[in-house]
C-alpha positions as CSV (number, residue, x, y, z in Angstrom):
1,G,128.2,332.2,77.6
2,W,131.5,330.1,78.1
3,I,135.2,330.7,78.2
4,V,137.8,328.1,77.0
5,I,141.1,328.5,79.0
6,N,144.8,326.8,79.3
7,K,145.0,326.2,82.8
8,P,148.4,326.0,84.2
9,S,149.5,323.2,86.6
10,G,149.2,324.0,90.3
11,V,146.3,326.3,90.0
12,P,142.9,324.8,91.3
13,V,139.7,325.2,89.1
14,H,137.4,326.1,91.9
15,M,138.1,327.2,95.5
16,T,139.6,325.0,98.1
17,V,139.7,325.1,101.8
18,D,142.8,326.7,102.2
19,N,142.6,328.9,98.8
20,A,139.6,331.0,98.1
21,R,141.2,333.5,95.7
22,E,143.9,332.2,93.7
23,N,141.9,329.7,91.7
24,V,140.5,329.8,88.2
25,Q,136.9,330.8,89.1
26,A,138.1,333.6,91.4
27,C,140.5,334.9,88.9
28,I,138.0,335.0,86.1
29,Y,135.2,336.4,88.4
30,H,137.5,339.3,89.5
31,A,139.0,339.9,86.0
32,R,135.3,340.2,84.3
33,C,133.5,342.2,87.0
34,G,136.3,344.6,88.4
35,S,134.7,346.6,91.1
36,S,131.2,345.7,90.0
37,T,129.6,342.1,90.9
38,N,127.0,342.6,88.1
39,D,127.2,341.8,84.3
40,G,126.2,344.5,81.7
41,D,122.4,343.5,82.3
42,G,122.5,344.4,86.0
43,E,122.2,340.5,86.8
44,K,124.8,339.0,89.2
45,L,128.1,337.9,87.7
46,Y,128.0,333.9,87.2
47,I,131.4,332.1,87.0
48,G,130.9,328.2,87.2
49,S,133.2,325.2,86.3
50,P,131.3,322.1,84.8
51,Q,134.3,320.9,83.7
52,R,137.1,320.2,86.2
53,L,141.0,319.4,86.1
54,D,142.9,318.5,89.0
55,Q,145.1,321.0,90.6
56,N,148.4,319.8,89.2
57,T,147.0,318.9,85.8
58,S,147.4,321.5,83.1
59,G,145.5,322.1,79.9
60,L,142.3,323.1,78.4
61,V,139.3,323.5,80.6
62,V,135.9,325.3,80.0
63,V,134.5,327.8,82.5
64,A,130.5,328.9,82.1
65,T,129.5,332.2,82.4
66,S,125.9,331.5,82.6
67,K,123.8,328.7,84.5
68,R,122.3,328.0,81.4
69,F,125.6,326.9,79.6
70,S,126.9,325.4,83.1
71,A,123.6,323.1,82.9
72,Y,124.1,322.3,79.3
73,F,127.8,321.3,79.4
74,A,127.2,319.3,82.5
75,S,124.4,317.3,80.5
76,L,126.7,316.7,77.8
77,L,129.3,315.0,80.0
78,R,126.6,313.1,81.7
79,T,125.1,311.9,78.4
80,K,128.8,310.9,77.0
81,T,129.4,308.9,80.1
82,A,126.1,307.2,80.0
83,A,126.4,306.6,76.0
84,H,129.8,304.7,76.5
85,Q,129.0,302.8,79.2
86,Q,125.9,301.2,77.3
87,M,128.3,300.9,74.3
88,N,130.8,299.1,76.2
89,K,128.4,296.8,77.8
90,K,127.2,295.6,74.2
91,E,130.7,295.0,73.4
92,K,131.6,293.2,76.5
93,D,128.5,291.1,76.2
94,N,129.5,290.1,72.6
95,H,132.9,289.3,73.7
96,E,131.7,287.2,76.6
97,H,129.5,285.4,74.3
98,E,132.4,284.6,72.0
99,G,134.4,283.2,74.9
100,H,136.8,286.4,75.6
101,H,137.1,287.6,79.0
102,N,139.9,290.4,78.6
103,E,139.7,293.8,80.2
104,T,140.2,295.8,77.1
105,I,137.2,295.8,74.5
106,T,137.9,296.0,70.9
107,G,135.2,296.9,68.6
108,A,134.4,299.0,65.3
109,E,133.0,301.9,67.1
110,N,135.6,301.7,69.6
111,A,138.5,301.7,67.4
112,G,138.1,305.2,66.5
113,G,135.5,305.9,63.8
114,T,132.1,306.8,65.4
115,R,131.9,309.6,68.0
116,T,129.6,309.1,70.7
117,G,128.3,312.1,72.9
118,G,128.7,315.9,72.3
119,V,132.0,316.5,74.1
120,H,135.3,314.9,73.5
121,K,138.4,315.4,75.5
122,I,142.0,314.1,74.7
123,Y,144.9,314.1,77.0
124,K,148.8,313.7,76.7
125,C,150.8,312.7,79.7
126,L,154.3,310.8,80.1
127,V,154.0,307.6,81.7
128,C,156.9,305.7,83.4
129,L,158.5,302.5,82.1
130,L,159.6,300.7,85.4
131,P,159.5,296.7,86.4
132,P,156.3,295.8,88.2
133,N,158.2,295.0,91.4
134,E,159.8,298.5,91.6
135,Y,156.5,300.0,90.9
136,A,154.9,298.0,93.7
137,R,157.8,299.1,95.9
138,N,157.2,302.8,94.8
139,A,153.5,302.6,95.3
140,S,154.2,301.1,98.9
141,L,156.5,304.0,99.7
142,N,153.6,306.5,98.9
143,R,151.1,304.7,101.6
144,W,149.2,303.2,98.2
145,T,148.4,299.7,97.6
146,I,148.1,298.4,93.9
147,A,144.5,297.5,93.6
148,S,144.7,294.9,91.2
149,P,147.2,293.1,89.2
150,P,148.6,295.4,86.2
151,L,147.3,294.3,82.8
152,L,150.4,292.7,81.9
153,T,151.0,289.5,79.7
154,S,152.7,286.6,81.0
155,L,156.2,287.7,79.2
156,S,156.0,290.8,81.5
157,H,154.8,290.0,84.8
158,N,157.7,289.7,87.0
159,K,161.1,291.0,87.3
160,E,163.3,288.6,85.2
161,D,160.9,289.0,82.3
162,W,160.4,292.5,82.3
163,S,161.7,295.0,79.9
164,V,161.1,298.4,78.1
165,A,160.2,296.5,75.1
166,Y,157.6,294.3,76.9
167,A,156.2,297.3,78.2
168,M,155.8,299.1,75.0
169,Q,154.4,295.9,73.6
170,E,151.5,296.1,76.4
171,L,150.7,300.0,75.5
172,T,150.8,299.1,71.7
173,D,148.4,296.0,72.3
174,S,146.1,298.3,74.2
175,R,146.1,301.0,71.7
176,N,142.6,302.0,70.3
177,N,141.0,299.3,72.7
178,V,138.6,300.5,75.3
179,V,140.2,300.3,79.0
180,R,138.0,299.4,81.7
181,H,138.6,299.6,85.5
182,W,136.2,299.9,88.3
183,L,136.5,302.6,90.9
184,E,136.3,301.7,94.6
185,P,133.7,304.0,96.3
186,S,135.6,305.9,98.8
187,I,136.0,309.6,99.5
188,K,139.8,308.8,100.2
189,A,142.7,309.7,97.7
190,P,144.6,308.2,95.9
191,K,141.6,306.3,94.3
192,R,141.7,302.6,93.8
193,Y,141.0,301.2,90.6
194,F,140.0,297.1,90.0
195,T,140.4,295.3,86.7
196,L,137.6,292.8,87.9
197,A,133.7,293.7,88.0
198,P,133.0,293.9,91.7
199,K,129.9,292.8,93.5
200,Q,127.3,296.1,93.5
201,P,125.3,296.9,96.5
202,T,121.6,295.7,96.2
203,K,118.9,298.1,96.2
204,E,118.4,297.9,99.7
205,E,122.0,298.2,100.7
206,N,122.1,301.4,98.4
207,K,119.2,302.6,100.2
208,R,121.2,302.3,103.4
209,G,124.1,304.4,101.9
210,A,126.3,301.7,100.1
211,N,127.7,303.5,96.8
212,M,128.0,301.8,93.5
213,W,131.3,300.9,92.0
214,L,131.7,303.2,89.0
215,E,132.6,301.9,85.5
216,S,135.6,303.8,84.3
217,L,136.7,303.9,80.6
218,L,139.4,305.3,78.5
219,K,141.0,304.7,75.2
220,I,144.6,304.9,74.3
221,T,144.8,306.5,70.9
222,R,148.7,307.2,70.5
223,V,151.7,305.7,71.8
224,G,154.9,307.7,71.3
225,T,158.6,306.6,71.5
226,P,160.2,305.5,74.6
227,L,162.8,307.9,76.1
228,P,165.6,306.7,78.1
229,L,166.4,308.2,81.6
230,V,169.8,306.5,82.3
231,G,172.7,305.8,80.2
232,N,174.0,308.9,78.8
233,S,174.2,312.7,79.9
234,A,171.3,313.7,77.7
235,S,169.1,311.0,79.4
236,E,170.0,312.0,82.8
237,T,169.3,315.7,82.3
238,L,165.9,315.0,80.8
239,A,165.0,313.0,84.0
240,R,166.0,315.8,86.1
241,K,164.2,318.1,84.2
242,L,160.8,315.9,84.1
243,W,160.7,315.7,88.1
244,S,162.1,319.2,88.6
245,G,158.6,320.3,90.1
246,G,159.4,318.4,93.6
247,G,162.3,320.7,94.4
248,N,164.8,323.3,93.8
249,S,168.0,321.6,93.9
250,D,169.1,318.6,91.7
251,F,169.5,316.4,94.6
252,D,165.9,316.8,95.3
253,Q,164.9,316.2,91.5
254,K,167.1,313.1,91.3
255,E,165.5,311.8,94.7
256,R,162.0,312.1,93.0
257,I,162.8,309.7,90.3
258,P,161.0,306.4,90.9
259,K,163.7,303.7,91.5
260,G,164.0,301.3,88.7
261,C,162.3,304.0,86.1
262,Q,164.3,303.3,82.8
263,A,162.5,305.3,80.3
264,V,159.3,307.2,79.6
265,V,156.9,307.2,76.8
266,E,154.4,309.9,75.8
267,L,150.7,308.7,75.3
268,E,147.3,310.3,74.0
269,I,144.2,309.4,76.0
270,E,140.7,309.4,75.2
271,L,138.7,310.0,78.3
272,L,135.3,308.2,77.9
273,T,133.8,308.7,81.3
274,G,134.6,311.3,84.2
275,R,135.8,310.0,87.4
276,T,138.2,311.3,90.0
277,H,141.6,310.7,89.2
278,Q,140.9,308.6,86.5
279,I,143.7,308.8,84.2
280,R,146.0,308.6,86.9
281,G,144.4,305.7,88.7
282,Q,143.8,303.6,85.6
283,L,147.2,303.9,84.1
284,A,148.6,303.3,87.4
285,A,146.5,300.1,87.7
286,M,148.1,298.9,84.5
287,G,151.9,299.6,85.8
288,F,152.3,302.8,84.3
289,P,152.2,305.7,86.5
290,L,152.5,309.4,85.4
291,V,155.7,311.3,85.7
292,G,155.8,313.3,89.1
293,D,152.4,311.6,90.5
294,V,153.5,310.7,94.0
295,Q,150.2,309.3,95.0
296,Y,150.2,306.7,92.3
297,G,153.8,305.8,92.2
298,G,155.2,308.1,89.6
299,A,157.5,309.9,92.1
300,T,159.2,309.3,95.1
301,P,158.2,311.8,98.0
302,V,161.0,314.0,99.4
303,E,161.2,315.2,102.7
304,A,160.1,319.0,103.3
305,V,163.2,321.1,104.0
306,P,162.6,323.6,107.1
307,N,162.5,327.3,105.7
308,K,162.6,326.2,102.0
309,Y,159.7,327.0,99.7
310,R,158.9,323.8,97.8
311,D,156.7,323.7,94.5
312,S,153.7,321.7,94.5
313,E,154.1,318.4,92.4
314,R,153.7,318.7,88.7
315,L,152.1,316.1,86.8
316,A,153.0,315.4,83.0
317,L,149.3,315.3,82.2
318,Q,147.5,317.8,80.0
319,C,144.1,318.3,78.5
320,T,145.3,318.7,75.1
321,R,142.2,318.8,72.9
322,L,138.6,319.8,73.7
323,E,135.5,319.6,71.4
324,F,131.9,320.2,72.3
325,L,129.0,320.8,70.2
326,E,127.7,324.6,70.1
327,P,124.6,325.2,72.3
328,V,121.6,327.3,70.8
329,D,118.5,328.1,72.5
330,G,115.7,325.6,73.0
331,V,112.2,325.9,72.1
332,V,109.6,326.3,75.1
333,E,105.9,326.9,75.4
334,V,104.3,329.2,77.4
335,E,100.8,329.4,79.0
336,D,99.3,331.1,75.8
337,G,100.5,327.9,73.8
338,S,102.9,329.8,71.7
339,T,106.5,329.0,71.5
340,H,109.9,331.2,72.2
341,R,113.2,330.3,71.1
342,R,114.9,333.0,73.1
343,R,114.6,335.1,76.2
344,S,113.3,338.9,75.6
345,K,114.5,341.3,78.1
346,A,111.8,343.7,77.2
347,N,109.3,341.0,78.5
348,A,109.9,339.5,81.8
349,A,107.2,336.9,81.6
350,D,109.1,335.1,78.9
351,V,110.6,332.0,79.8
352,D,114.5,331.3,79.5
353,P,114.7,328.2,77.5
354,P,117.6,325.6,78.3
355,F,120.5,325.4,75.5
356,V,120.2,322.2,73.1
357,S,122.9,320.8,71.0
358,S,123.6,322.3,67.4
359,D,125.4,320.5,64.7
360,R,128.3,322.6,64.8
361,W,131.4,321.7,66.6
362,N,133.8,323.9,68.9
363,R,137.5,322.8,68.6
364,F,140.2,323.6,70.7
365,E,143.8,322.3,70.8
366,L,147.0,322.6,72.4
367,K,150.2,321.6,70.4
368,R,152.6,321.5,73.0
369,A,152.9,320.6,77.0
370,W,155.1,321.8,79.4
371,W,157.5,319.0,78.8
372,S,157.9,319.3,75.2
373,N,160.7,321.7,75.4
374,F,162.6,319.0,77.7
375,V,162.0,316.4,75.0
376,E,163.3,318.5,72.2
377,Q,166.5,319.3,73.9
378,Y,166.9,315.9,74.9
379,E,166.4,315.0,71.0
380,Q,169.2,317.8,70.1
381,D,171.7,316.7,72.9
382,V,171.5,313.1,71.5
383,T,172.2,314.5,68.1
384,D,175.0,316.4,69.3
385,E,176.5,313.3,71.1
386,R,176.1,311.3,68.0
387,D,175.4,308.3,70.0
388,D,173.3,305.9,68.3
389,T,173.0,303.7,71.4
390,A,171.8,306.6,73.1
391,T,168.1,306.7,72.1
392,I,165.8,303.5,72.1
393,S,164.9,303.0,68.3
394,S,162.3,301.1,66.6
395,Q,165.0,299.9,64.4
396,D,166.3,297.9,67.4
397,P,165.1,294.1,66.6
398,A,164.0,293.9,70.4
399,F,161.1,296.3,69.6
400,S,159.9,294.2,66.5
401,N,156.4,292.5,67.0
402,N,157.1,290.0,64.6
403,K,158.8,286.4,65.4
404,S,162.5,286.1,64.2
405,T,162.7,284.9,60.6
406,I,164.5,281.8,60.1
407,E,166.3,281.7,56.8
408,K,165.6,278.6,54.7
409,D,169.2,277.0,54.9
410,K,168.4,277.1,58.8
411,N,165.2,275.2,58.2
412,Q,167.1,272.2,57.4
413,I,167.7,271.3,60.9
414,V,164.3,271.9,62.2
415,Q,163.1,268.4,63.7
416,K,159.6,267.3,64.6
417,G,160.7,267.4,68.3
418,P,163.1,269.6,70.5
419,R,166.6,268.4,69.9
420,P,168.8,269.9,72.5
421,D,171.7,268.2,71.4
422,L,171.8,270.7,68.1
423,L,171.4,274.0,70.5
424,P,174.5,276.4,70.2
425,H,177.4,277.0,72.7
426,R,175.9,278.3,76.1
427,V,178.6,280.9,76.2
428,Q,179.8,283.1,73.2
429,L,182.0,285.9,74.1
430,S,183.9,288.4,72.2
431,A,186.9,290.4,73.4
432,G,186.3,293.8,74.5
433,R,183.4,295.9,76.0
434,N,180.2,294.7,73.9
435,K,176.6,294.2,74.4
436,Y,175.3,291.1,75.8
437,V,172.1,289.0,76.0
438,L,170.7,286.5,78.5
439,V,168.7,284.0,76.8
440,R,166.5,281.2,78.2
441,A,165.3,278.3,76.0
442,F,162.3,276.1,77.0
443,L,160.3,273.6,75.6
444,P,157.2,274.5,73.9
445,P,153.6,273.7,75.5
446,G,152.7,270.0,75.2
447,S,156.1,268.7,74.1
448,T,158.0,266.4,76.2
449,K,161.6,265.9,76.9
450,A,164.0,263.6,75.0
451,N,165.5,262.4,77.9
452,D,164.4,262.4,81.5
453,N,167.8,263.9,82.7
454,D,167.6,267.1,80.3
455,P,167.0,270.2,82.1
456,A,163.7,272.3,81.9
457,N,165.6,275.3,80.9
458,Y,168.8,276.2,78.9
459,W,170.6,279.3,79.6
460,F,172.6,281.0,77.0
461,V,174.9,284.2,77.5
462,K,176.3,286.0,74.2
463,S,178.2,289.3,73.6
464,A,179.1,290.9,70.2
465,S,180.4,293.8,68.8
466,P,178.1,295.7,66.1
467,E,180.2,294.7,63.5
468,E,179.8,290.7,64.3
469,S,176.1,290.9,65.2
470,G,175.2,293.6,62.3
471,G,174.0,296.3,64.2
472,P,174.4,298.4,67.4
473,Y,171.2,297.2,69.6
474,H,170.7,294.3,72.0
475,G,168.4,292.7,69.3
476,N,171.1,292.6,66.7
477,V,173.0,290.5,69.4
478,A,170.3,288.0,70.0
479,R,168.9,287.7,66.7
480,E,171.0,285.0,65.4
481,L,171.0,282.9,68.7
482,R,167.2,283.3,68.9
483,E,166.6,281.9,65.4
484,W,169.2,279.3,66.1
485,I,167.5,278.0,69.2
486,E,163.8,278.0,67.5
487,A,165.3,275.9,64.6
488,C,165.9,273.5,67.2
489,G,162.5,273.2,68.3
490,F,162.6,275.3,71.4
491,E,160.7,278.3,72.9
492,V,162.9,281.4,73.3
493,H,163.0,284.4,75.9
494,V,165.6,287.0,75.9
495,T,165.4,287.7,79.5
496,G,167.5,290.8,79.7
497,G,170.8,292.4,78.7
498,G,173.7,294.7,79.3
499,R,177.3,294.9,78.8
500,I,180.3,292.4,78.9
501,D,183.8,293.7,79.4
502,Y,185.8,290.5,78.4
503,D,189.8,290.3,78.5
504,P,190.7,286.9,77.2
505,L,194.7,287.7,77.8
506,Q,193.8,288.7,81.5
507,N,191.3,286.0,81.9
508,R,188.8,288.6,83.3
509,C,185.3,289.0,82.8
510,V,182.6,291.7,84.2
511,V,179.0,291.7,83.4
512,Y,177.2,295.1,84.0
513,G,174.9,297.8,82.5
514,F,171.4,297.1,80.9
515,S,169.2,296.9,77.8
516,Y,166.9,299.3,76.9
517,G,165.0,296.8,74.6
518,F,165.1,293.6,76.9
519,G,165.6,295.2,80.0
520,K,168.5,294.8,82.9
521,G,169.7,291.2,82.7
522,N,170.2,289.3,85.7
523,H,174.1,289.9,85.9
524,E,174.6,287.4,89.0
525,W,172.9,284.6,87.0
526,A,174.9,285.6,83.8
527,A,178.3,285.6,85.3
528,K,177.3,282.1,87.2
529,V,176.7,280.7,83.6
530,I,179.9,281.9,82.3
531,R,181.9,280.5,85.4
532,N,180.1,276.9,85.3
533,T,180.4,276.7,81.5
534,T,183.7,278.1,80.8
535,G,185.7,278.2,83.7
536,I,186.2,282.0,83.3
537,P,186.3,283.8,86.8
538,A,183.3,286.1,85.7
539,T,182.0,289.0,88.1
540,F,179.1,291.2,88.0
541,D,178.3,294.9,89.0
542,N,174.6,296.0,89.4
543,D,175.3,299.8,89.5
544,D,172.2,301.1,87.7
545,S,174.5,304.0,86.7
546,L,176.8,301.6,84.6
547,Y,176.0,301.5,80.7
């Protein structure tokens, strides 16, 4: 038989070196047998764990109460892994034949319609959105080296170009595609996942003990709405609660938040293969560590305080959906040539057949994760504050996947080649405290300068009120400027943003803050552009607490 339970975070599934009783197997064993170690038929009680979750992962887990079911479920997992690897190999071969070399594989089967194997597991998780350079720093502090470059596009691979919007675009582009990494053969933790296929050991090397690199496959099936962690009281409260598993004081919780983490987003993951720390390691290799995961860069380790109890780290990872085919008795032949479908207790000579799969699915689902209450409270707090800028909205043009639309009247100035003489003013400032964007214009690939003395990049700084820009977001501030520059034949990249406090009467200008959509601007560079272009003595403040 079998049992499906909702395992809380912090409880191991099986016995560990220092914990023989406070684990799932031991607790179920003692709950079922009481003072007896036999089941009702006189046989010794069996409790097995064919499916396992990390100690700090929560959610649905199958516990076997018979060896037959344990063998059956383990067979389902092996078959599923082998089937997905074979299917993914065919997709990869097709892509390579067509000239593609991506680490994400898109196909009709992989996009969601066809199921493979007799068991399916879906996980929910919260991941950190933080710049790659800060992620590398956090991982280094945790004594872990990023095994391979994150799967990021050219727009989001460095500090200057990164933003929450670009990170969200990376996740959205990966949705419903199979993501592949290779697990380094090592007993050490944390595990290292590589994006490039390694050289596998030969048969002779394998015989001498060399281990194979394991192909690891998962699929991101849903990408939620990003939730900011800074800039308002509701966001800061959410951040403290999400990292509260590492200490008993606000100081400890704040210290555990990874440096540079601007937002979190909930993902839904379908696990296609079963590797150690697979979701944790693969998402970390992509640049999106799990909230609370010290080993993979999703939390900063805090020094232990003497004589003070500290909870174990709590990962924002939950097995939220579990499906598997109902087992039925198989058919076996005995010496007299007859067949038996099930074991008879009255005849000890009968053979106990293995389970086989039926066509009926068992389905289990959890609607809520441990962080659901915190997210709902955050949404309520934002509503109470009635602050439209306290949320990251899909209405922000910065999150649009479409290129800016140029109106017909602006098309009249489009030239065959770039026209720097038609570019707008480099600095456009509105009086008061307003959102600003820092924009870089550059030549399209294959084009040449009209004049050898023209610069390779043109920088623009613009601040505007919601009334002037047509909306409350940084994307609204950037829209018209971006369209104008594109109409002049240039490529445009909004490198970041924040706020500018400009007082024309006092001739004072301060650049600070950040943009949820475009990321934190290079305030020092923006202030320099303002000074060199207008003569206004602009200053800057890089304090992350300012918004």
